[in-house]
C-alpha positions in Angstrom: 15.1 20.8 -6.7 13.6 18.6 -9.4 15.5 15.5 -10.4 16.6 14.9 -14.0 16.2 11.7 -16.0 18.8 10.7 -18.6 18.5 8.4 -21.6 21.4 6.5 -23.2 21.9 9.3 -25.7 22.9 11.5 -22.8 20.1 14.0 -23.1 18.7 15.4 -19.9 15.3 16.8 -19.2 13.6 18.0 -15.9 10.1 17.4 -17.2 10.3 14.5 -19.5 12.5 11.6 -20.5 13.5 11.6 -24.2 12.5 8.7 -26.3 15.3 6.2 -26.9 16.0 2.9 -28.6 15.1 0.2 -26.1 16.1 -3.4 -25.9 13.7 -6.1 -26.8 13.0 -7.0 -23.2 11.5 -3.6 -22.6 9.8 -2.9 -26.0 8.4 -6.4 -26.6 8.2 -8.5 -23.4 5.6 -10.7 -24.9 7.9 -11.8 -27.7 10.7 -12.5 -25.3 8.5 -14.7 -23.1 7.0 -16.6 -26.1 10.5 -17.3 -27.4 11.9 -18.2 -23.9 9.3 -20.9 -23.2 9.7 -22.9 -26.4 6.8 -25.4 -26.7 4.7 -23.4 -24.2 5.3 -20.3 -26.2 2.1 -20.6 -28.4 0.0 -20.9 -25.2 1.5 -17.7 -23.8 1.1 -16.0 -27.2 -2.7 -16.8 -27.1 -3.0 -15.5 -23.6 -1.2 -12.3 -24.5 -3.4 -11.9 -27.6 -6.5 -12.1 -25.3 -5.3 -9.3 -23.0 -3.1 -11.0 -20.4 -0.3 -8.6 -19.5 3.2 -9.8 -20.5 5.2 -6.9 -19.1 6.6 -7.5 -15.6 9.3 -5.3 -14.0 10.8 -4.2 -17.3 10.8 -0.4 -17.8 8.0 1.0 -19.9 9.5 2.8 -22.9 8.3 6.4 -23.5 6.7 5.4 -26.8 4.6 2.7 -25.1 2.9 4.9 -22.5 -0.7 4.5 -23.7 -2.8 4.9 -20.6 -4.4 7.9 -18.8 -5.4 5.9 -15.8 -4.8 7.5 -12.4 -5.2 6.2 -8.8 -8.8 5.0 -8.1 -11.0 5.2 -5.1 -12.0 1.5 -5.1 -8.7 0.4 -3.4 -9.8 1.5 0.1 -13.6 2.0 -0.2 -14.0 -1.5 1.1 -15.0 -3.6 4.1 -11.5 -4.0 5.4 -11.1 -0.3 6.0 -13.9 -0.2 8.5 -12.1 -2.1 11.3 -9.3 0.4 11.3 -11.7 3.1 12.5 -13.2 0.7 15.0 -9.8 0.3 16.7 -9.7 3.9 17.9 -12.4 3.2 20.4 -12.2 -0.6 20.8 -8.6 -0.7 21.9 -7.6 2.9 22.7 -10.9 4.2 24.2 -10.7 7.5 22.2 -13.8 9.6 21.9 -15.2 10.1 18.4 -13.8 13.6 18.0 -10.3 12.5 18.9 -10.6 9.5 16.7 -11.6 11.6 13.7 -8.9 14.1 14.3 -6.3 11.3 14.5 -7.5 9.7 11.3 -7.4 13.0 9.4 -4.0 14.2 10.6 -2.0 11.0 10.4 -3.9 10.0 7.2 -2.7 13.3 5.6 0.9 12.5 6.5 0.6 9.0 5.0 -1.2 10.2 1.9 1.5 12.8 1.1 4.1 10.1 1.4 2.3 7.8 -1.1 1.5 10.6 -3.5 5.2 11.6 -3.7 6.2 8.0 -4.6 3.5 7.9 -7.3 5.0 10.9 -9.1 8.1 8.9 -9.9 6.2 6.3 -12.0 5.6 8.5 -15.1 9.0 10.1 -15.0 10.9 6.8 -14.8 8.6 4.2 -16.4 9.7 1.9 -13.5 7.8 0.0 -10.8 8.3 1.3 -7.3 10.7 -1.4 -6.0 12.9 -1.0 -9.1 13.2 2.7 -8.3 14.7 1.7 -4.9 17.8 0.3 -6.7 18.9 3.9 -7.4 19.2 4.6 -3.6 19.9 1.2 -2.1 21.5 -0.8 -4.9 20.6 -4.2 -6.2 20.9 -5.9 -2.8 18.9 -3.2 -1.1 16.2 -3.4 -3.7 16.0 -7.2 -3.2 15.5 -6.7 0.6 12.7 -4.2 -0.1 11.2 -6.7 -2.5 11.0 -9.4 0.2 9.5 -6.9 2.7 7.0 -5.8 0.1 5.9 -9.3 -0.8 5.3 -10.1 2.9 3.4 -6.8 3.4 1.2 -6.9 0.4 0.3 -10.6 0.7 -0.2 -10.1 4.4 -2.8 -7.4 3.7 -4.3 -9.7 1.1 -4.6 -12.6 3.5 -6.3 -10.4 6.1 -8.8 -9.1 3.5 -9.5 -12.6 2.1 -10.2 -14.0 5.6 -12.5 -11.1 6.5 -14.4 -11.4 3.2 -14.7 -15.1 3.7 -15.9 -14.7 7.3 -18.5 -12.2 6.1 -19.8 -14.6 3.4 -20.0 -17.4 5.9 -21.8 -15.3 8.5 -24.7 -14.3 6.2 -26.5 -17.7 6.7 -24.5 -19.5 9.4 -23.9 -23.2 8.8 -24.7 -23.1 5.0 -21.3 -21.9 3.7 -18.1 -23.1 5.2 -15.5 -20.5 6.1 -12.9 -22.1 3.9 -15.2 -22.0 0.8 -15.9 -18.3 1.5 -12.2 -17.6 1.6 -11.6 -19.5 -1.6 -14.4 -17.6 -3.4 -12.9 -14.2 -2.4 -9.4 -15.3 -3.3 -10.3 -16.5 -6.8 -12.3 -13.3 -7.5 -9.2 -11.3 -6.5 -6.9 -13.4 -8.6 -8.5 -13.1 -12.1 -7.9 -9.4 -12.7 -4.3 -9.8 -11.4 -3.7 -12.6 -13.8 -4.8 -10.5 -16.8 -2.7 -7.5 -15.7 -2.4 -3.8 -15.5 -5.3 -2.7 -17.8 -7.8 -5.0 -16.1 -6.7 -3.8 -12.6 -7.4 -0.2 -13.7 -10.7 -1.0 -15.3 -12.0 -2.8 -12.2 -10.7 -0.2 -9.8 -12.1 2.6 -11.9 -15.8 1.5 -11.5 -16.0 -0.9 -8.5 -16.1 1.9 -6.0 -19.4 3.4 -7.1 -21.6 0.6 -5.8 -19.6 0.2 -2.5 -19.8 3.9 -1.9 -23.6 3.6 -1.9 -23.3 0.7 0.5 -21.2 2.9 2.8 -23.8 5.6 2.6 -26.5 3.0 3.6 -24.3 2.2 6.7 -24.0 5.8 7.6 -27.8 6.3 7.3 -28.7 3.1 9.3 -26.1 3.9 11.9 -27.5 7.4 12.4 -31.0 6.0 12.6 -29.9 3.7 15.4 -28.3 6.8 17.1 -24.7 8.0 17.2 -23.6 9.2 20.6 -20.6 11.5 20.2 -19.8 11.3 23.9 -20.1 7.5 24.2 -16.5 6.9 25.1 -16.0 10.1 27.2 -16.1 8.3 30.6 -13.5 5.7 29.4 -11.0 8.0 27.6 -7.7 8.5 29.3 -6.1 12.0 30.0 -2.7 13.5 29.9 0.2 11.4 28.7 -2.0 8.3 28.5 -4.3 10.1 26.1 -1.2 11.2 24.0 0.0 7.6 24.0 -3.4 6.3 22.7 -3.4 9.0 20.0 0.1 8.2 18.9 -0.5 4.4 18.9 -3.7 4.7 16.9 -2.1 7.3 14.6 0.6 4.8 13.8 -2.0 2.3 12.6 -3.7 5.0 10.5 -0.4 6.1 9.0 0.2 2.4 8.1 -3.1 2.1 6.4 -2.0 4.8 4.0 1.8 4.3 3.8 1.3 0.6 3.0 0.6 1.7 -0.5 3.9 3.6 -0.9 5.9 0.5 -2.1 3.4 0.0 -4.9 2.4 3.5 -5.8 4.5 3.9 -8.9 3.4 0.5 -10.2 0.1 2.0 -11.3 1.5 5.2 -12.9 4.5 3.9 -14.8 2.4 3.7 -18.0 1.3 7.3 -17.8 2.8 9.6 -20.5 6.2 10.8 -19.5 5.1 14.5 -19.7 2.2 13.9 -17.3 2.2 16.7 -14.7 3.7 15.6 -11.4 1.4 17.9 -9.6 -1.6 16.2 -11.2 -0.4 12.8 -10.3 0.3 13.9 -6.7 -3.1 15.5 -6.2 -5.1 12.7 -7.7 -3.2 10.1 -5.8 -3.5 12.0 -2.5 -7.2 12.6 -2.7 -7.8 9.1 -4.2 -6.4 7.7 -1.0 -7.3 10.4 1.6 -11.1 10.8 0.8 -12.1 7.1 0.7 -9.9 5.9 3.6 -10.9 8.8 5.9 -14.6 8.4 4.9 -14.7 4.7 5.7 -12.4 4.7 8.8 -14.5 7.5 10.3 -17.6 5.4 9.5 -16.1 2.5 11.5 -15.4 4.9 14.4 -19.0 6.3 14.3 -20.5 2.8 14.3 -18.8 2.2 17.7 -20.8 5.1 19.2 -24.3 3.7 18.5 -26.4 4.1 21.7 -29.2 1.6 20.9 -29.0 -1.2 23.5 -29.7 -3.8 20.8 -26.2 -3.1 19.4 -24.3 -3.5 22.7 -23.4 -7.2 22.2 -22.2 -6.5 18.6 -20.1 -3.6 19.8 -18.6 -5.4 22.8 -17.9 -8.6 20.7 -15.0 -6.8 18.9 -16.2 -8.5 15.7 -16.6 -5.9 12.9 -18.6 -8.3 10.8 -21.2 -8.7 13.6 -21.4 -5.0 14.1 -22.0 -4.3 10.4 -24.6 -7.2 10.2 -26.4 -5.7 13.2 -26.5 -2.3 11.5 -28.0 -3.8 8.4 -30.4 -6.1 10.3 -33.4 -3.7 9.9 -33.4 -4.4 6.2 -33.6 -8.2 6.7 -33.0 -9.9 3.3 -31.9 -6.7 1.7 -29.3 -6.3 4.5 -27.9 -9.8 3.8 -27.6 -8.9 0.1 -25.6 -5.8 1.1 -23.4 -8.0 3.3 -22.6 -10.0 0.2 -21.6 -6.9 -1.6 -19.4 -5.8 1.3 -17.7 -9.2 1.4 -16.8 -8.9 -2.3 -15.7 -5.3 -1.9 -12.4 -6.7 -0.5 -11.6 -7.8 -4.0 -10.9 -4.2 -4.9 -8.4 -4.0 -2.1 -6.8 -7.4 -2.8 -6.2 -6.8 -6.6 -3.4 -4.2 -6.3 -1.8 -6.1 -3.3 -1.6 -9.4 -5.2 -0.6 -7.8 -8.5 2.3 -5.8 -6.9 3.4 -8.8 -4.8 4.0 -10.7 -8.1 6.0 -7.8 -9.5 8.1 -7.7 -6.3 8.8 -11.4 -6.7 10.3 -10.7 -10.1 12.6 -8.0 -8.7 14.3 -10.6 -6.5 16.7 -11.3 -9.3 16.9 -12.3 -13.0 15.9 -15.9 -12.4 12.7 -14.7 -10.8 12.1 -12.1 -13.5 12.2 -14.8 -16.2 9.0 -16.3 -14.7 5.9 -14.5 -16.1 4.4 -12.0 -13.7 1.0 -13.7 -13.5 2.4 -17.0 -12.2 3.5 -15.5 -9.0 -0.1 -14.9 -7.9 -0.7 -18.6 -7.3 1.5 -18.8 -4.2 -0.3 -18.6 -0.9 1.9 -16.7 1.5 0.7 -16.1 5.1 2.3 -13.6 7.3 1.9 -13.1 11.1 4.1 -10.0 11.1 1.8 -7.5 9.4 1.8 -5.0 12.2 5.6 -5.0 12.4 6.2 -4.9 8.6 4.3 -1.7 8.3 7.1 0.2 10.0 9.5 -0.3 7.1 7.4 1.9 4.8 8.4 4.9 6.9 12.2 4.6 6.4 11.6 3.3 2.8 9.8 6.6 1.9 12.5 8.7 3.6 15.4 7.0 1.8 13.8 7.3 -1.6 12.8 10.9 -1.0 16.3 11.9 0.1 17.9 10.2 -2.8 15.5 12.0 -5.2 15.7 15.5 -3.7 19.3 15.6 -2.5 21.4 13.3 -4.7 19.4 13.0 -8.0 18.3 16.6 -8.4 19.5 18.2 -11.7 22.4 20.0 -10.0 23.1 17.4 -7.4 26.0 15.1 -6.9 24.6 12.5 -9.4 22.7 14.9 -11.7 19.7 12.7 -12.1 18.7 9.1 -13.0 20.3 7.1 -15.9 17.3 5.0 -16.7 19.3 2.6 -18.8 21.0 1.3 -15.6 18.0 0.0 -13.7 18.9 -3.7 -14.2 22.7 -3.4 -14.4 24.1 -4.0 -10.9 27.6 -2.7 -11.9 26.2 0.7 -12.7 23.8 1.0 -9.8 24.9 2.1 -6.3 26.6 -0.5 -4.2 23.8 0.0 -1.7 25.6 0.0 1.6 24.3 3.5 2.4 20.7 2.5 1.8 21.0 -0.8 3.6 22.7 0.7 6.6 20.2 3.6 6.8 17.4 1.0 6.6 19.0 -0.8 9.5 19.1 2.4 11.4 15.4 2.8 10.6 14.8 -0.7 12.0 16.6 0.3 15.2 14.4 3.4 15.5 11.3 1.3 15.1 12.5 -1.2 17.8 13.2 1.5 20.4 10.0 3.4 19.7 7.5 0.6 19.1 4.7 -0.4 21.4 3.1 -3.8 20.7 1.3 -6.2 22.9 4.4 -8.5 23.1 7.1 -5.8 23.2 7.5 -2.1 24.0 10.7 -0.2 23.2 12.4 2.0 25.9 11.5 5.3 24.2 8.0 4.0 23.5 7.6 3.2 27.2 8.9 6.6 28.3 6.4 8.4 25.9 3.5 6.6 27.5 2.1 6.4 31.1 1.1 3.9 33.7 3.1 1.2 32.1 1.4 1.6 28.7 3.7 2.7 25.9 3.1 5.0 23.0 3.9 3.6 19.6 6.6 5.9 18.1 7.8 3.2 15.8 7.2 4.8 12.4 8.2 8.3 13.5 11.6 7.1 14.9 12.2 4.7 12.0 11.8 7.7 9.6 13.9 10.0 11.8 16.8 7.5 12.2 16.9 6.8 8.5 16.6 10.5 7.6 19.6 11.4 9.7 21.9 8.5 8.7 21.2 8.2 5.0 22.7 11.5 3.6 26.2 11.2 5.1 26.4 7.5 4.2 25.2 8.2 0.7 27.7 11.0 0.3 30.5 8.7 1.4 29.3 6.0 -1.0 29.3 8.4 -3.9 32.7 9.7 -2.9 34.2 6.2 -2.8 32.5 4.6 -5.7 31.2 7.4 -7.9 27.7 5.9 -8.1 
């Protein structure tokens, strides 16, 4: 069932892509940029010489795969992961056992999805959004690029605001919120500007200190007193309980699957013969362990029985809750709050870096702009909760293209990696685009948000409260519609 990858010499391999002669854009992107920008070329040349990454969305040739970096724990062992666990009891009134079970089950589903996407990086040498062109064509890939930009920068904005608020709350009145946000944003920007290697270096080591901080929170919370039955009197039963679990599960799934559109971005420089099993396992556990660990911490903090914590818990402000947990350590606790505020940098770096790459995939005029320039745009999104649904049908479409149509004995026989930027040789894309639209329809009828509940979401709930089936139905609708549409597209166009 494995897919094959073909070079321009026509050789096929199931486990590796043969080395080929590549164009200058792929083999020496720095030289291309220096030449393209004329009088500014020497400035770019000096930046590249000092380690700034020149490569954007161009494919990484086999003979330039120099890194052994794999997915790192820093991405989600951060302050912004704690509020996700808090939601299970704050909004859905789930007990701690039910919250933990939901996090672990839906988290595993999301982790598997991201881990699969990550295995495509070493085999193709392409960024994730570029890979979508093989299933949804140039137009479909552009649509995914826009969605990914909004999603990644939406996550980044949320993290920057939370980090800024945390800095501003350490000594209220001394640091304006805007200044706190700017500090966090600038710290997130520098590694992205430098590029791939700096991203991996930061992410490889940053998690160690924050992991200790999380252990401190666990210890101080336990000292204050966790009450496993704290939410028991408030928890719903029957279909209402199922609705709460499904809705919270959708949020948990999104906290994992949101990395799927960028997963291959950080593996495309791995050697082409890197074991897919190794990449899958490292990516899965690199996501699953830290996200579950921190989300469960957030859920546990909501069960503290000490009356002194009641106001912080009832306020719905995660920063206040964390500050209260650290309050017994006085000045030491404030120092740890500073560390937690800056921990969001580890989460923001891959978001901002990949958003810049997605901007380049919008088309050739955008790709001509160096990758690092795209990180200076401030893009705010109020649609974060809705945009997370698209990752479900995105994953399904890429997976079905890979396992059904691109397998070595399938209709297309594999990937021709020379075609990634040639629209005339890529699929027309109507199958992927229509299947994506079907996925959107599934999300609409199954979603349950404060401002809208779809008919199926409403029926799955109880007492007028819907169950969020958005990502499940988005994936199901796309899974059913894509294969026949893609078969028809291949039959009519041959690609």
